[in-house]
C-alpha positions, 0 to 999 in steps of 0.5 A, spaced: 500 499 500 502 506 497 502 512 502 498 518 498 501 524 497 499 530 502 495 534 498 491 528 496 484 527 499 484 523 505 481 517 507 473 517 509 472 517 516 467 512 518 464 518 523 464 525 522 463 531 527 457 531 532 456 538 531 458 543 525 462 548 528 468 545 527 468 544 520 465 551 519 471 554 522 476 550 519 473 552 512 475 559 515 482 558 516 483 554 510 481 559 506 485 565 509 491 560 509 491 559 501 489 567 500 495 568 504 500 563 500 496 566 494 498 573 496 505 572 497 506 568 491 503 575 488 509 579 491 514 574 489 511 575 482 511 582 481 518 582 483 519 577 478 516 582 472 517 589 475 518 594 470 518 602 470 510 601 466 508 595 472 505 599 477 500 594 481 498 586 481 492 587 479 494 582 473 496 577 478 489 577 482 484 579 476 487 572 472 481 567 474 484 561 477 490 558 480 491 554 475 491 560 470 496 564 475 500 558 475 501 559 468 503 566 468 508 565 474 512 559 470 513 564 464 515 569 469 520 563 472 523 562 466 524 569 463 527 571 469 528 578 466 532 580 472 536 574 474 533 574 480 535 568 485 528 563 483 531 556 485 526 552 488 520 557 486 518 553 480 518 547 484 514 551 490 509 553 486 508 546 482 506 543 489 501 549 490 497 547 484 497 540 486 494 543 493 489 548 489 485 542 488 484 541 496 482 548 496 477 547 491 474 542 495 473 546 501 472 552 498 465 549 493 464 544 499 457 545 503 456 542 510 451 536 511 448 532 517 448 525 515 445 523 521 448 518 525 454 518 521 455 526 523 457 532 520 462 533 513 464 537 508 462 535 502 461 537 495 455 540 493 451 534 490 446 539 485 452 538 480 452 530 478 460 531 476 461 531 483 458 525 485 459 520 480 455 513 481 451 518 486 457 517 491 460 523 494 468 524 492 470 527 498 467 527 506 471 532 510 471 532 518 474 537 522 480 533 523 481 532 515 480 540 514 485 541 520 490 536 516 490 541 510 490 548 515 497 545 517 499 543 510 497 550 507 500 553 513 507 550 512 506 552 504 505 559 507 511 559 511 515 557 504 511 563 500 513 569 504 520 566 504 520 566 496 516 573 497 522 576 501 527 574 496 524 575 490 520 582 492 521 588 489 520 595 493 518 601 489 522 607 490 516 612 489 
C-alpha cells in the first residue's frame, strides 16, 4: 500500500463531527491561509516582472484560477528578466498547484448532516460531476480540515520566504 501524497484527498472517516461548528471554523481558517499563500506568491511575481511601466499587482489577482496564475508565474520564472535567485520557486508553485484541488474542495464544499454518521464537508451534490455513481468524492471532518490547514501553513511560510527574496521595493 502506497502512502498518499499530502495534497491528495484523505481517506473518509467513518464518523463525522458531532456538531458543524468546527468544520465552519476550519473552512474559514483554510481559506484565509490559502489567500495568504496567494498574496505572498503575488509579491514574488511582482518582483519577477517589475519595470517602470508596471505599478501594481492587479494582473495577478485579476487572472481567474490558480491554474492560470501558475502559467503566468512559470513564464515569469522562465524569463527571469532581472536575473534573480529563483532556485526552488518553480518547484514550490508546482506543489501549490497540486494543493489547489484541496482548496477548491474546501471552498466549494458544504456542510451536511448525515444523521447518525455526523457532520461532514462534502461537495455540492447538485453538480453531478461531484458525485459519480451518487457517491460524494470527499467527506471532510474537522480533523481532515485541520490537516489541510497545517499543510497550507507550511506553504504560507515557504511563500513568505520566496516573497522576501524576490520582492521589489518601489522607490516612489
